[in-house]
Backbone as JSON, one array per atom type, in Angstrom:
{
  "sequence": "MFVRIRRLRQGGRRIPDHEAGRPKHQAVGDLQSTGRKFELHQPLANTGPGYVLYDARVVAVQPGVGGMLIRGFEEHRGGAVLQEWEVMPLDQVIGEDGLKHWNWPR",
  "N": [[59.03, 82.87, 107.22], [56.98, 85.29, 108.47], [56.17, 85.98, 111.74], [54.34, 86.21, 114.86], [55.29, 85.51, 118.07], [54.42, 84.0, 121.17], [55.83, 83.45, 124.15], [55.5, 80.7, 126.24], [56.71, 79.75, 128.48], [59.15, 80.47, 131.01], [62.41, 80.18, 131.9], [61.93, 77.48, 132.07], [59.64, 77.2, 133.56], [56.09, 77.4, 133.6], [54.42, 80.25, 132.34], [52.05, 82.25, 133.95], [48.67, 82.66, 132.73], [47.61, 85.27, 132.95], [49.87, 86.83, 132.82], [51.12, 86.21, 130.47], [50.43, 87.73, 128.27], [51.96, 90.01, 128.32], [54.3, 92.37, 126.9], [57.03, 91.58, 127.21], [57.06, 88.86, 126.98], [56.48, 88.33, 124.4], [57.26, 88.33, 120.88], [58.23, 89.45, 117.61], [59.04, 88.42, 114.36], [61.11, 86.85, 111.83], [60.56, 83.58, 111.31], [62.6, 80.81, 111.18], [63.49, 77.55, 110.15], [65.77, 75.0, 110.7], [66.67, 71.86, 110.21], [66.04, 70.33, 113.23], [65.73, 72.64, 114.63], [64.42, 75.74, 115.57], [64.51, 79.16, 114.77], [64.09, 82.55, 115.68], [64.36, 85.42, 113.99], [65.04, 88.84, 114.33], [63.32, 91.48, 112.65], [64.86, 93.23, 109.96], [67.43, 93.32, 111.1], [70.8, 92.48, 111.62], [71.71, 90.8, 113.65], [71.73, 88.18, 114.3], [69.91, 85.26, 115.51], [67.11, 85.99, 117.65], [65.64, 84.4, 119.45], [65.98, 80.93, 120.13], [65.01, 77.6, 119.56], [65.84, 74.38, 120.41], [65.91, 70.96, 119.27], [63.23, 70.97, 118.48], [59.68, 70.59, 118.04], [56.65, 70.63, 116.18], [53.76, 70.75, 117.91], [51.01, 71.15, 117.84], [48.59, 72.22, 115.43], [46.56, 74.9, 114.87], [43.43, 74.96, 113.55], [41.93, 77.11, 111.09], [42.82, 79.65, 112.22], [45.47, 79.52, 111.63], [47.6, 79.24, 113.34], [50.21, 77.74, 115.43], [51.58, 75.42, 117.83], [54.72, 75.16, 119.2], [57.13, 73.1, 120.61], [60.11, 72.84, 122.44], [63.57, 73.03, 123.41], [65.33, 75.54, 125.22], [68.26, 77.5, 125.87], [69.17, 78.2, 129.17], [70.73, 79.79, 131.68], [73.06, 78.25, 131.26], [72.08, 75.67, 130.97], [69.69, 73.32, 129.54], [66.3, 74.0, 129.12], [62.77, 73.35, 129.11], [60.71, 74.81, 126.63], [57.94, 76.52, 125.24], [56.31, 77.75, 122.38], [53.73, 79.81, 121.22], [52.65, 80.3, 118.1], [51.78, 82.65, 115.67], [50.92, 83.58, 112.39], [51.9, 86.67, 110.83], [49.69, 89.23, 109.81], [48.89, 90.73, 106.65], [48.47, 94.08, 105.73], [46.75, 96.64, 103.92], [48.35, 99.52, 103.04], [48.48, 103.16, 103.24], [49.5, 103.86, 100.81], [48.42, 102.05, 99.11], [49.62, 99.61, 98.83], [50.49, 96.26, 99.95], [51.55, 95.57, 103.26], [53.55, 94.16, 105.92], [52.03, 93.63, 109.06], [53.52, 94.99, 111.33], [54.13, 95.36, 114.83], [53.95, 98.45, 116.53]],
  "CA": [[57.65, 83.13, 107.57], [56.91, 86.34, 109.47], [55.23, 85.52, 112.77], [54.32, 86.76, 116.21], [55.33, 84.39, 119.01], [54.17, 84.24, 122.59], [56.57, 82.45, 124.92], [54.62, 80.17, 127.28], [57.52, 79.36, 129.63], [60.34, 81.27, 131.29], [63.28, 79.39, 132.76], [61.35, 76.15, 132.2], [58.37, 77.24, 134.3], [54.93, 77.93, 132.86], [54.04, 81.63, 132.63], [50.6, 82.32, 134.16], [47.92, 83.24, 131.61], [47.42, 86.72, 133.09], [51.13, 87.5, 132.53], [51.63, 85.8, 129.15], [50.15, 88.76, 127.28], [52.87, 91.15, 128.46], [55.24, 92.48, 125.77], [58.32, 90.91, 127.4], [56.9, 87.45, 126.63], [56.1, 88.25, 122.99], [58.25, 88.82, 119.93], [57.84, 89.4, 116.21], [60.21, 88.27, 113.5], [61.14, 85.87, 110.74], [60.77, 82.24, 111.87], [63.34, 79.94, 110.27], [63.68, 76.2, 110.66], [66.88, 74.25, 110.11], [66.67, 70.56, 110.89], [65.11, 70.32, 114.36], [65.97, 73.88, 115.36], [63.66, 76.9, 115.12], [65.12, 80.42, 115.15], [63.32, 83.75, 115.4], [65.26, 86.53, 113.66], [64.39, 90.14, 114.39], [63.24, 92.07, 111.31], [65.8, 94.28, 109.57], [68.59, 93.34, 112.0], [71.79, 91.46, 111.32], [72.29, 90.45, 114.95], [71.55, 86.75, 114.55], [68.57, 84.93, 116.04], [66.74, 86.5, 118.96], [65.26, 83.24, 120.25], [66.29, 79.66, 119.47], [64.5, 76.37, 120.17], [66.57, 73.2, 119.96], [65.15, 69.72, 119.28], [61.85, 71.47, 118.51], [58.64, 69.87, 117.3], [55.32, 71.24, 116.11], [52.9, 69.91, 118.72], [49.61, 71.3, 117.4], [48.26, 73.24, 114.44], [45.21, 75.37, 115.16], [42.73, 75.19, 112.29], [41.2, 78.36, 110.94], [43.61, 80.85, 112.5], [46.79, 79.32, 111.06], [48.64, 79.22, 114.37], [50.71, 76.44, 115.85], [52.29, 75.33, 119.1], [56.02, 74.53, 119.0], [57.76, 72.76, 121.9], [61.51, 72.49, 122.3], [64.43, 73.39, 124.54], [66.14, 76.72, 125.06], [69.36, 77.59, 126.84], [68.88, 79.08, 130.3], [71.77, 79.68, 132.71], [73.99, 77.18, 130.93], [71.4, 74.38, 130.84], [68.56, 73.25, 128.61], [65.0, 73.96, 129.79], [61.63, 73.23, 128.22], [60.1, 76.07, 126.2], [56.84, 76.38, 124.28], [55.94, 78.97, 121.68], [52.48, 79.89, 120.49], [53.07, 81.02, 116.91], [50.7, 83.13, 114.8], [51.46, 84.32, 111.25], [51.55, 88.08, 110.77], [48.76, 89.61, 108.75], [49.29, 91.81, 105.76], [47.46, 95.13, 105.64], [46.93, 97.57, 102.81], [48.77, 100.81, 103.56], [47.93, 104.37, 102.61], [49.98, 103.92, 99.44], [47.72, 101.04, 98.35], [50.41, 98.39, 98.77], [50.41, 95.42, 101.13], [52.68, 95.64, 104.17], [53.39, 93.32, 107.1], [51.44, 94.36, 110.18], [54.48, 94.99, 112.44], [53.69, 96.16, 115.98], [54.67, 99.73, 116.66]],
  "C": [[57.66, 84.17, 108.68], [55.8, 86.02, 110.46], [55.32, 86.39, 114.03], [54.32, 85.55, 117.15], [54.99, 84.9, 120.41], [54.86, 83.1, 123.33], [55.7, 82.02, 126.09], [55.37, 79.74, 128.54], [58.69, 80.32, 129.78], [61.19, 80.5, 132.29], [62.74, 78.0, 133.01], [60.03, 76.11, 132.93], [57.28, 77.92, 133.47], [54.64, 79.36, 133.3], [52.53, 81.66, 132.84], [49.9, 83.06, 133.02], [47.78, 84.75, 131.73], [48.71, 87.5, 132.84], [51.63, 87.23, 131.12], [51.39, 86.85, 128.08], [51.06, 89.97, 127.35], [53.89, 91.17, 127.32], [56.56, 91.74, 125.97], [58.26, 89.41, 127.07], [56.53, 87.25, 125.17], [57.21, 88.8, 122.12], [57.69, 88.66, 118.52], [59.1, 89.25, 115.38], [60.0, 87.23, 112.42], [61.49, 84.52, 111.35], [61.43, 81.36, 110.82], [63.57, 78.6, 110.94], [64.82, 75.54, 109.92], [66.98, 72.94, 110.87], [65.62, 70.55, 111.99], [65.31, 71.54, 115.25], [65.14, 75.0, 114.74], [64.35, 78.16, 115.64], [64.19, 81.55, 114.79], [64.29, 84.9, 115.22], [64.47, 87.83, 113.7], [64.38, 90.77, 113.01], [64.26, 93.19, 111.14], [66.97, 94.42, 110.52], [69.52, 92.2, 111.64], [72.48, 91.0, 112.6], [72.21, 88.96, 115.24], [70.19, 86.5, 115.16], [68.34, 85.52, 117.43], [66.39, 85.38, 119.92], [65.56, 81.98, 119.44], [65.67, 78.53, 120.27], [65.24, 75.2, 119.55], [65.68, 71.96, 120.11], [63.64, 70.01, 119.31], [60.93, 70.64, 117.62], [57.36, 70.7, 117.28], [54.36, 70.28, 116.81], [51.46, 69.96, 118.22], [49.52, 72.39, 116.35], [46.81, 73.61, 114.68], [44.5, 75.68, 113.86], [42.01, 76.54, 112.28], [42.06, 79.59, 111.14], [45.04, 80.71, 111.98], [47.92, 79.3, 112.07], [49.11, 77.82, 114.69], [51.42, 76.56, 117.18], [53.57, 74.54, 118.85], [56.63, 74.3, 120.38], [59.19, 72.32, 121.63], [62.27, 72.89, 123.55], [65.2, 74.66, 124.22], [67.24, 76.72, 126.11], [68.99, 78.6, 127.92], [69.91, 78.79, 131.39], [72.68, 78.47, 132.49], [73.37, 75.8, 130.79], [70.28, 74.46, 129.83], [67.27, 73.13, 129.41], [63.9, 73.9, 128.74], [61.07, 74.61, 127.9], [59.0, 75.74, 125.2], [56.55, 77.74, 123.68], [54.56, 78.79, 121.07], [52.75, 80.82, 119.31], [51.86, 81.38, 116.06], [51.33, 83.87, 113.62], [51.02, 85.78, 111.29], [50.61, 88.33, 109.6], [49.4, 90.65, 107.85], [48.14, 92.8, 105.68], [47.77, 96.01, 104.44], [47.19, 98.95, 103.39], [48.11, 101.96, 102.82], [48.36, 104.49, 101.15], [49.32, 102.87, 98.54], [48.46, 99.73, 98.21], [50.25, 97.58, 100.05], [51.71, 95.51, 101.93], [52.43, 94.64, 105.31], [52.9, 94.18, 108.25], [52.37, 94.29, 111.4], [53.91, 95.78, 113.6], [54.54, 97.41, 116.09], [55.16, 99.92, 118.06]]
}
C-alpha cells in the first residue's frame, strides 16, 4: 500500500504540532506489514526499509479520509522508544498521458 506517513514522535518524545508538518518528519513509500511489524520501503529503492515499527498496532482508523494511526516501537540509540505514525494513502492522479499515476511528492 503506497502511503504518506507523518511521524508524531522523535526519540520517544511528542513532536509539537507546529513542527510535525516539516519534511523531515514525513515520508512516502510502500507500507508493508509482517506479523506485528510495519515497514516503510522507499519507492524504487532496494535499500531495505526506511522506517520500521516493532510490536505495532493500528490504534485508530479515520473514516472518510482512509487514514489510520499506528503505534509501535522504533529503535533509537540502541533502545526501544514509542513511536506513532499518522498514515494516509497516496492518491492517484491522471497524468498528461491519460494514465493514472501515484501522486509522489516532488
